[in-house]
PASEBA-549488 format. One record per residue (C-alpha): residue in three letters; x, y, z. Coordinates in steps of 0.05 Angstrom, whole numbers. Last residue first. Layout:
+------+--------+--------+--------+
! rolo !   east !  north !     up !
+------+--------+--------+--------+
!  ALA !      X !      Y !      Z !
...
+------+--------+--------+--------+
This chain:
+------+--------+--------+--------+
! rolo !   east !  north !     up !
+------+--------+--------+--------+
!  GLU !   1186 !   1942 !   1786 !
!  LEU !   1189 !   2009 !   1821 !
!  GLU !   1176 !   2018 !   1895 !
!  GLU !   1154 !   2090 !   1910 !
!  PHE !   1190 !   2136 !   1959 !
!  ARG !   1151 !   2196 !   1986 !
!  GLY !   1133 !   2163 !   2052 !
!  ASP !   1154 !   2223 !   2093 !
!  ASP !   1209 !   2183 !   2128 !
!  VAL !   1237 !   2160 !   2061 !
!  ALA !   1236 !   2231 !   2033 !
!  GLN !   1272 !   2257 !   2096 !
!  GLN !   1325 !   2203 !   2087 !
!  VAL !   1337 !   2226 !   2015 !
!  PRO !   1337 !   2299 !   2037 !
!  ASN !   1393 !   2284 !   2087 !
!  LYS !   1377 !   2315 !   2154 !
!  VAL !   1420 !   2372 !   2181 !
!  ASP !   1438 !   2387 !   2252 !
!  VAL !   1500 !   2431 !   2244 !
!  VAL !   1572 !   2423 !   2265 !
!  GLY !   1563 !   2349 !   2278 !
!  THR !   1616 !   2336 !   2225 !
!  ALA !   1581 !   2272 !   2202 !
!  LYS !   1519 !   2311 !   2179 !
!  LEU !   1560 !   2354 !   2132 !
!  ARG !   1594 !   2294 !   2101 !
!  GLU !   1527 !   2258 !   2094 !
!  PHE !   1497 !   2320 !   2060 !
!  LEU !   1555 !   2323 !   2011 !
!  VAL !   1550 !   2249 !   1994 !
!  PHE !   1475 !   2254 !   1981 !
!  LEU !   1486 !   2316 !   1939 !
!  ARG !   1533 !   2277 !   1893 !
!  GLU !   1485 !   2218 !   1889 !
!  ALA !   1427 !   2264 !   1871 !
!  GLU !   1469 !   2297 !   1817 !
!  ARG !   1487 !   2229 !   1788 !
!  GLU !   1413 !   2208 !   1788 !
!  LYS !   1391 !   2273 !   1756 !
!  GLU !   1443 !   2264 !   1701 !
!  GLU !   1419 !   2193 !   1688 !
!  PRO !   1346 !   2216 !   1686 !
!  THR !   1365 !   2269 !   1634 !
!  MET !   1369 !   2341 !   1655 !
!  GLU !   1320 !   2388 !   1621 !
!  LYS !   1342 !   2419 !   1555 !
!  GLN !   1366 !   2491 !   1554 !
!  ASN !   1331 !   2545 !   1514 !
!  GLU !   1296 !   2576 !   1574 !
!  LYS !   1361 !   2574 !   1613 !
!  LYS !   1398 !   2620 !   1564 !
!  SER !   1385 !   2685 !   1601 !
!  LYS !   1408 !   2653 !   1665 !
!  ASP !   1473 !   2631 !   1633 !
!  ARG !   1489 !   2702 !   1610 !
!  GLY !   1482 !   2726 !   1682 !
!  GLU !   1527 !   2672 !   1708 !
!  ALA !   1580 !   2692 !   1658 !
!  SER !   1581 !   2763 !   1686 !
!  LEU !   1580 !   2735 !   1757 !
!  ARG !   1642 !   2694 !   1743 !
!  GLN !   1632 !   2622 !   1765 !
!  GLY !   1663 !   2596 !   1830 !
!  THR !   1599 !   2559 !   1848 !
!  VAL !   1592 !   2582 !   1920 !
!  PRO !   1634 !   2646 !   1918 !
!  ASN !   1600 !   2672 !   1855 !
!  TYR !   1652 !   2715 !   1820 !
!  ALA !   1670 !   2788 !   1810 !
!  ILE !   1731 !   2803 !   1767 !
!  GLY !   1787 !   2844 !   1799 !
!  SER !   1791 !   2871 !   1870 !
!  ASP !   1833 !   2813 !   1895 !
!  PHE !   1836 !   2738 !   1885 !
!  ASP !   1895 !   2712 !   1847 !
!  GLY !   1878 !   2676 !   1782 !
!  ASP !   1923 !   2714 !   1736 !
!  SER !   1866 !   2757 !   1708 !
!  SER !   1846 !   2780 !   1776 !
!  LEU !   1796 !   2749 !   1823 !
!  SER !   1735 !   2772 !   1860 !
!  GLY !   1691 !   2752 !   1918 !
!  ALA !   1618 !   2753 !   1936 !
!  GLU !   1602 !   2732 !   2007 !
!  ALA !   1588 !   2661 !   2030 !
!  ALA !   1661 !   2647 !   2047 !
!  THR !   1671 !   2713 !   2084 !
!  ALA !   1669 !   2681 !   2153 !
!  PRO !   1722 !   2631 !   2131 !
!  ILE !   1702 !   2558 !   2146 !
!  GLU !   1738 !   2532 !   2207 !
!  ILE !   1774 !   2467 !   2194 !
!  ASN !   1744 !   2408 !   2232 !
!  HIS !   1767 !   2359 !   2179 !
!  SER !   1697 !   2338 !   2158 !
!  MET !   1677 !   2412 !   2159 !
!  LEU !   1733 !   2434 !   2113 !
!  PHE !   1723 !   2376 !   2064 !
!  GLY !   1647 !   2387 !   2059 !
!  SER !   1654 !   2463 !   2051 !
!  ALA !   1705 !   2463 !   1994 !
!  PHE !   1664 !   2438 !   1935 !
!  GLY !   1603 !   2483 !   1945 !
!  TYR !   1645 !   2540 !   1973 !
!  GLY !   1683 !   2549 !   1907 !
!  ILE !   1746 !   2515 !   1882 !
!  ASN !   1801 !   2568 !   1888 !
!  GLN !   1765 !   2620 !   1932 !
!  VAL !   1743 !   2566 !   1982 !
!  PHE !   1814 !   2538 !   1985 !
!  LYS !   1845 !   2607 !   1989 !
!  ASN !   1802 !   2621 !   2051 !
!  ALA !   1817 !   2553 !   2081 !
!  ASP !   1892 !   2561 !   2074 !
!  LYS !   1927 !   2493 !   2067 !
!  ASP !   1973 !   2526 !   2015 !
!  SER !   1915 !   2523 !   1964 !
!  LEU !   1952 !   2467 !   1928 !
!  GLU !   1949 !   2431 !   1995 !
!  PHE !   1873 !   2438 !   1997 !
!  LEU !   1868 !   2413 !   1925 !
!  LEU !   1910 !   2352 !   1942 !
!  SER !   1869 !   2338 !   2005 !
!  SER !   1806 !   2341 !   1964 !
!  ILE !   1837 !   2293 !   1914 !
!  ASN !   1857 !   2244 !   1968 !
!  GLU !   1787 !   2246 !   1999 !
!  ARG !   1756 !   2233 !   1931 !
!  LEU !   1806 !   2177 !   1918 !
!  THR !   1788 !   2133 !   1977 !
!  PRO !   1712 !   2135 !   1977 !
!  LEU !   1707 !   2139 !   1901 !
!  GLY !   1637 !   2116 !   1881 !
!  PRO !   1601 !   2173 !   1917 !
!  SER !   1638 !   2225 !   1874 !
!  CYS !   1651 !   2289 !   1912 !
!  SER !   1724 !   2301 !   1896 !
!  LEU !   1715 !   2266 !   1829 !
!  ARG !   1676 !   2325 !   1801 !
!  LEU !   1729 !   2373 !   1826 !
!  LEU !   1785 !   2333 !   1795 !
!  ARG !   1750 !   2331 !   1728 !
!  ALA !   1741 !   2406 !   1729 !
!  ALA !   1815 !   2418 !   1745 !
!  MET !   1836 !   2369 !   1689 !
!  THR !   1796 !   2410 !   1639 !
!  ASP !   1730 !   2386 !   1609 !
!  GLY !   1683 !   2435 !   1642 !
!  THR !   1628 !   2428 !   1695 !
!  GLY !   1670 !   2427 !   1758 !
!  LEU !   1668 !   2502 !   1771 !
!  PRO !   1604 !   2535 !   1749 !
!  LYS !   1614 !   2560 !   1677 !
!  ASP !   1657 !   2615 !   1646 !
!  ARG !   1698 !   2605 !   1709 !
!  ASP !   1741 !   2550 !   1678 !
!  ARG !   1770 !   2603 !   1632 !
!  GLU !   1800 !   2639 !   1692 !
!  ARG !   1837 !   2577 !   1715 !
!  PRO !   1813 !   2522 !   1761 !
!  LEU !   1869 !   2488 !   1801 !
!  MET !   1908 !   2428 !   1773 !
!  ILE !   1956 !   2455 !   1721 !
!  TRP !   1966 !   2526 !   1746 !
!  ARG !   1974 !   2501 !   1817 !
!  MET !   2030 !   2455 !   1793 !
!  TRP !   2064 !   2514 !   1759 !
!  GLU !   2061 !   2556 !   1822 !
!  LYS !   2090 !   2498 !   1861 !
!  MET !   2147 !   2494 !   1811 !
!  GLN !   2164 !   2567 !   1822 !
!  PRO !   2160 !   2559 !   1898 !
!  GLN !   2207 !   2498 !   1900 !
!  ALA !   2175 !   2429 !   1902 !
!  LEU !   2181 !   2380 !   1960 !
!  GLU !   2109 !   2386 !   1985 !
!  TYR !   2084 !   2388 !   1914 !
!  LEU !   2121 !   2324 !   1899 !
!  ARG !   2089 !   2289 !   1959 !
!  ARG !   2020 !   2312 !   1935 !
!  ILE !   2034 !   2283 !   1866 !
!  LEU !   2054 !   2218 !   1899 !
!  THR !   1988 !   2216 !   1939 !
!  CYS !   1949 !   2226 !   1874 !
!  LEU !   1987 !   2169 !   1842 !
!  PRO !   1975 !   2124 !   1903 !
!  ALA !   1899 !   2139 !   1899 !
!  ALA !   1894 !   2126 !   1824 !
!  ALA !   1890 !   2050 !   1824 !
!  GLN !   1845 !   2043 !   1885 !
!  ASP !   1789 !   2090 !   1864 !
!  LEU !   1800 !   2084 !   1789 !
!  GLU !   1777 !   2012 !   1782 !
!  HIS !   1707 !   2023 !   1811 !
!  GLU !   1705 !   2091 !   1776 !
!  PRO !   1713 !   2065 !   1706 !
!  MET !   1779 !   2083 !   1673 !
!  THR !   1789 !   2125 !   1610 !
!  MET !   1782 !   2199 !   1626 !
!  ILE !   1807 !   2196 !   1698 !
!  ALA !   1865 !   2151 !   1677 !
!  LYS !   1885 !   2200 !   1622 !
!  ASN !   1886 !   2258 !   1671 !
!  PHE !   1927 !   2220 !   1723 !
!  ILE !   1977 !   2197 !   1671 !
!  SER !   1984 !   2269 !   1646 !
!  THR !   1991 !   2293 !   1717 !
!  LEU !   2048 !   2244 !   1728 !
!  ARG !   2083 !   2261 !   1663 !
!  ASP !   2078 !   2336 !   1674 !
!  VAL !   2103 !   2328 !   1746 !
!  VAL !   2163 !   2289 !   1721 !
!  GLU !   2181 !   2337 !   1665 !
!  GLU !   2170 !   2403 !   1703 !
!  PRO !   2243 !   2411 !   1724 !
!  SER !   2271 !   2402 !   1654 !
!  SER !   2347 !   2412 !   1652 !
!  TYR !   2353 !   2418 !   1728 !
!  PRO !   2315 !   2353 !   1740 !
!  PHE !   2256 !   2360 !   1788 !
!  LEU !   2240 !   2291 !   1815 !
!  PRO !   2309 !   2264 !   1798 !
!  SER !   2336 !   2319 !   1843 !
!  SER !   2371 !   2385 !   1834 !
!  ARG !   2381 !   2441 !   1883 !
!  THR !   2401 !   2513 !   1869 !
!  GLU !   2415 !   2556 !   1929 !
!  PRO !   2491 !   2562 !   1920 !
!  GLY !   2488 !   2561 !   1844 !
!  PHE !   2493 !   2514 !   1785 !
!  THR !   2542 !   2468 !   1820 !
!  THR !   2487 !   2424 !   1846 !
!  LYS !   2460 !   2409 !   1914 !
!  LYS !   2422 !   2344 !   1924 !
!  GLU !   2351 !   2322 !   1930 !
!  SER !   2339 !   2246 !   1930 !
!  SER !   2334 !   2244 !   2006 !
!  ALA !   2268 !   2281 !   2003 !
!  LEU !   2238 !   2223 !   1964 !
!  ASP !   2247 !   2174 !   2022 !
!  LEU !   2217 !   2113 !   1988 !
!  ASN !   2148 !   2082 !   1996 !
!  LEU !   2117 !   2125 !   1941 !
!  LEU !   2169 !   2102 !   1891 !
!  ALA !   2150 !   2029 !   1899 !
!  ASN !   2076 !   2045 !   1891 !
!  LEU !   2087 !   2087 !   1829 !
!  VAL !   2131 !   2034 !   1796 !
!  TYR !   2080 !   1980 !   1813 !
!  THR !   2024 !   2021 !   1781 !
!  ILE !   2065 !   2031 !   1718 !
!  PRO !   2079 !   1956 !   1710 !
!  SER !   2022 !   1939 !   1709 !
!  GLN !   1962 !   1983 !   1698 !
!  LEU !   1944 !   2056 !   1710 !
!  PRO !   1951 !   2080 !   1638 !
!  PRO !   1886 !   2054 !   1606 !
!  SER !   1917 !   2038 !   1558 !
!  PRO !   1989 !   2019 !   1573 !
!  LEU !   2041 !   2074 !   1577 !
!  PRO !   2109 !   2060 !   1546 !
!  HIS !   2165 !   2066 !   1598 !
!  ASN !   2206 !   2129 !   1590 !
!  ILE !   2183 !   2180 !   1641 !
!  ILE !   2157 !   2133 !   1695 !
!  LEU !   2217 !   2088 !   1684 !
!  ARG !   2263 !   2148 !   1691 !
!  VAL !   2231 !   2163 !   1758 !
!  LEU !   2243 !   2092 !   1781 !
!  PRO !   2316 !   2096 !   1759 !
!  GLU !   2324 !   2161 !   1799 !
!  ILE !   2292 !   2133 !   1863 !
!  SER !   2329 !   2067 !   1861 !
!  PRO !   2391 !   2093 !   1896 !
!  SER !   2345 !   2109 !   1956 !
!  PHE !   2335 !   2035 !   1967 !
!  LYS !   2378 !   2026 !   2029 !
!  HIS !   2345 !   2087 !   2060 !
!  VAL !   2280 !   2048 !   2068 !
!  LEU !   2313 !   1995 !   2112 !
!  ASP !   2287 !   2023 !   2178 !
!  PRO !   2217 !   2019 !   2149 !
!  TYR !   2221 !   1943 !   2149 !
!  TYR !   2150 !   1918 !   2133 !
!  TYR !   2135 !   1971 !   2081 !
!  THR !   2206 !   1979 !   2053 !
!  ILE !   2213 !   1904 !   2046 !
!  ASN !   2143 !   1897 !   2017 !
!  PHE !   2153 !   1951 !   1965 !
!  MET !   2221 !   1925 !   1943 !
!  LEU !   2194 !   1855 !   1933 !
!  LYS !   2135 !   1881 !   1893 !
!  LEU !   2182 !   1923 !   1852 !
!  THR !   2227 !   1864 !   1835 !
!  GLU !   2166 !   1821 !   1817 !
!  VAL !   2140 !   1877 !   1771 !
!  LEU !   2207 !   1886 !   1737 !
!  SER !   2211 !   1811 !   1723 !
!  MET !   2142 !   1812 !   1692 !
!  ASP !   2159 !   1874 !   1650 !
!  VAL !   2222 !   1843 !   1622 !
!  MET !   2186 !   1777 !   1611 !
!  PRO !   2131 !   1811 !   1571 !
!  SER !   2181 !   1849 !   1528 !
!  SER !   2168 !   1923 !   1519 !
!  GLU !   2129 !   1967 !   1471 !
!  SER !   2129 !   2035 !   1436 !
!  LYS !   2199 !   2055 !   1460 !
!  ARG !   2203 !   2127 !   1482 !
!  ARG !   2237 !   2179 !   1439 !
!  GLY !   2291 !   2222 !   1472 !
!  SER !   2341 !   2206 !   1418 !
!  LYS !   2389 !   2177 !   1468 !
!  THR !   2337 !   2128 !   1493 !
!  ALA !   2329 !   2100 !   1563 !
!  PHE !   2281 !   2042 !   1567 !
!  ALA !   2333 !   1988 !   1579 !
!  LYS !   2370 !   2034 !   1626 !
!  ALA !   2310 !   2038 !   1672 !
!  HIS !   2305 !   1962 !   1674 !
!  ARG !   2379 !   1955 !   1690 !
!  ALA !   2373 !   2007 !   1745 !
!  VAL !   2316 !   1968 !   1777 !
!  ASN !   2359 !   1905 !   1774 !
!  GLN !   2418 !   1942 !   1805 !
!  ASN !   2375 !   1969 !   1862 !
!  ILE !   2348 !   1899 !   1877 !
!  SER !   2418 !   1869 !   1878 !
!  GLU !   2444 !   1926 !   1921 !
!  ASP !   2387 !   1916 !   1971 !
!  LEU !   2402 !   1841 !   1975 !
!  GLN !   2473 !   1855 !   1998 !
!  THR !   2479 !   1782 !   2019 !
!  LYS !   2495 !   1784 !   2094 !
!  ASN !   2474 !   1854 !   2112 !
!  ILE !   2412 !   1850 !   2069 !
!  LEU !   2392 !   1782 !   2097 !
!  GLU !   2403 !   1806 !   2168 !
!  ASP !   2354 !   1863 !   2158 !
!  PHE !   2310 !   1816 !   2119 !
!  ASP !   2301 !   1773 !   2180 !
!  VAL !   2261 !   1713 !   2154 !
!  GLN !   2213 !   1686 !   2205 !
!  THR !   2157 !   1673 !   2156 !
!  ASN !   2086 !   1697 !   2151 !
!  TYR !   2092 !   1739 !   2088 !
!  THR !   2158 !   1769 !   2066 !
!  LEU !   2178 !   1700 !   2041 !
!  LEU !   2128 !   1708 !   1984 !
!  PHE !   2169 !   1768 !   1959 !
!  LEU !   2233 !   1727 !   1965 !
!  MET !   2203 !   1673 !   1920 !
!  ARG !   2176 !   1725 !   1870 !
!  SER !   2243 !   1760 !   1868 !
!  ILE !   2278 !   1694 !   1856 !
!  ILE !   2232 !   1673 !   1798 !
!  PHE !   2230 !   1740 !   1760 !
!  GLU !   2303 !   1758 !   1771 !
!  ASP !   2324 !   1688 !   1749 !
!  ASP !   2285 !   1696 !   1685 !
!  ARG !   2312 !   1767 !   1675 !
!  ASP !   2385 !   1748 !   1683 !
!  ASP !   2441 !   1788 !   1714 !
!  VAL !   2457 !   1740 !   1771 !
!  LYS !   2460 !   1777 !   1838 !
!  LEU !   2391 !   1749 !   1853 !
!  ARG !   2424 !   1682 !   1866 !
!  GLU !   2454 !   1710 !   1930 !
!  ALA !   2384 !   1725 !   1956 !
!  ALA !   2363 !   1653 !   1941 !
!  LYS !   2425 !   1628 !   1978 !
!  SER !   2406 !   1672 !   2038 !
!  ALA !   2336 !   1641 !   2041 !
!  TYR !   2364 !   1570 !   2035 !
!  GLY !   2379 !   1555 !   2108 !
!  ILE !   2337 !   1492 !   2121 !
!  ASP !   2291 !   1533 !   2165 !
!  VAL !   2278 !   1586 !   2112 !
!  PHE !   2255 !   1535 !   2060 !
!  THR !   2211 !   1502 !   2114 !
!  GLN !   2183 !   1571 !   2130 !
!  ARG !   2162 !   1579 !   2057 !
!  SER !   2134 !   1507 !   2054 !
!  PRO !   2085 !   1527 !   2109 !
!  GLU !   2047 !   1571 !   2057 !
!  HIS !   2028 !   1515 !   2010 !
!  LEU !   2004 !   1534 !   1940 !
!  LEU !   2045 !   1597 !   1928 !
!  PHE !   2109 !   1574 !   1963 !
!  ALA !   2104 !   1507 !   1927 !
!  ASN !   2096 !   1540 !   1859 !
!  ALA !   2158 !   1583 !   1872 !
!  LEU !   2196 !   1522 !   1895 !
!  CYS !   2180 !   1483 !   1832 !
!  ARG !   2199 !   1544 !   1791 !
!  LEU !   2266 !   1544 !   1826 !
!  ALA !   2276 !   1471 !   1808 !
!  GLU !   2262 !   1488 !   1735 !
!  ARG !   2314 !   1543 !   1740 !
!  SER !   2365 !   1494 !   1769 !
!  GLY !   2355 !   1448 !   1710 !
!  PRO !   2398 !   1494 !   1667 !
!  PHE !   2461 !   1468 !   1704 !
!  SER !   2525 !   1501 !   1682 !
!  LYS !   2489 !   1568 !   1676 !
!  PRO !   2470 !   1565 !   1749 !
!  ASP !   2543 !   1568 !   1771 !
!  THR !   2546 !   1560 !   1847 !
!  ASN !   2503 !   1498 !   1844 !
!  ASP !   2469 !   1489 !   1911 !
!  LEU !   2410 !   1534 !   1892 !
!  ALA !   2357 !   1498 !   1852 !
!  TYR !   2379 !   1425 !   1856 !
!  ARG !   2391 !   1431 !   1930 !
!  SER !   2325 !   1469 !   1941 !
!  ILE !   2288 !   1412 !   1905 !
!  ILE !   2316 !   1361 !   1954 !
!  THR !   2301 !   1403 !   2016 !
!  ILE !   2230 !   1422 !   1994 !
!  GLY !   2214 !   1348 !   1983 !
!  ARG !   2244 !   1326 !   2049 !
!  ARG !   2206 !   1380 !   2087 !
!  THR !   2141 !   1358 !   2052 !
!  LEU !   2110 !   1401 !   1998 !
!  ILE !   2139 !   1362 !   1940 !
!  PRO !   2109 !   1296 !   1965 !
!  GLY !   2039 !   1327 !   1966 !
!  ALA !   2040 !   1362 !   1898 !
!  THR !   1991 !   1317 !   1861 !
!  SER !   1924 !   1341 !   1891 !
!  THR !   1954 !   1409 !   1908 !
!  ASP !   1962 !   1423 !   1834 !
!  ARG !   2020 !   1462 !   1803 !
!  GLY !   2072 !   1416 !   1835 !
!  CYS !   2058 !   1360 !   1786 !
!  ILE !   2080 !   1405 !   1729 !
!  LYS !   2143 !   1425 !   1766 !
!  VAL !   2160 !   1352 !   1780 !
!  ASP !   2154 !   1337 !   1706 !
!  THR !   2201 !   1396 !   1691 !
!  LEU !   2248 !   1369 !   1744 !
!  LEU !   2250 !   1303 !   1707 !
!  SER !   2267 !   1337 !   1641 !
!  GLU !   2323 !   1377 !   1675 !
!  LEU !   2351 !   1313 !   1703 !
!  GLU !   2350 !   1280 !   1635 !
!  VAL !   2387 !   1338 !   1603 !
!  ASP !   2436 !   1344 !   1660 !
!  PRO !   2456 !   1271 !   1657 !
!  LEU !   2438 !   1234 !   1721 !
!  ASP !   2471 !   1226 !   1789 !
!  VAL !   2412 !   1235 !   1836 !
!  MET !   2423 !   1284 !   1894 !
+------+--------+--------+--------+
């Protein structure tokens, strides 16, 4: 190492960092000798505060890892992976950002043994502590959420969550090591200000990290009664708080995000809600069904045509532009129906339920096409008659028929969306092999009824 004043050395490392951003000038940095020298400046000093230039050296390494994949293994081979993990113990957001990013990149195509790294450096505890610090920063005694957060705070949080996600994904045996982060992650979902639209960084990373953890392990007995259980997911003081926040995020995302962004962004959130339903107590399950399944007021019109969350979910469940999310939503609605095909058809109507049941080889109830009824609380019995296909009350259906003469014809855009929806439903039905059905669009092509438009 060169014996220079710290200020001058830091300035030189800054110049090296700038050169290391471009592969055309980064050649000497990316060699084994270059990585070794920079690693010494970055991590050999036991007290990073005594040498500010170490952070510039860390940035040089982070750039090298990103630009030149073999440099990651070089870093591992010279024995600096454990020193980087040790550095993560420092309570500093800049260090957290850089070190977490470096370790995250080491999860790809290197021979790092994170099992050994955790045993040697307590990396899991460092990550859990950083997540807890972030959650504490957004906790407020007054109960009011902060309106904004620092960019560096969010950036360091994101890198920590990416690192946690990759470790738990590639090393499932280590998942239990990160259970202490479940409660802080939940508090981040509750307290962190929501961006607009909501499914953006860092919220998406919080959801992904939480989804990878063993949520069942977070439940614990309390002193409030022999059968009472409390967990961060269903806190005793406000058991519906977390579910309410998640469904609110989901609903806002549906209303504000275009479909091509919604498909991948919302699928983990939908899966997380399904996990919570699986872990919920009967009373909480009933409340979740009340939020996401059609209610009596939804049956004034055919199901899926209103502006409630249940109606939006039904429309998305057969959207051709959501190959991932539509399957996830249908599975959610099926689970909310206790995985009972008869309840499923009753809850959302045969039109929405049939495609999912057939594609999953679930027998459709023999009474599915017969008229049904439901009571005022939404349970089906000898109460109000309804159309089993559309889910609309027969009394409301009669009123709609009398108004059809005054209704405007569908716009071309509405016709196109309806045609796309029906196309998806026919393709689902055809794929099951249960019946031999030909898609009307394909039939029109075969009959020569398609006309080329300029």
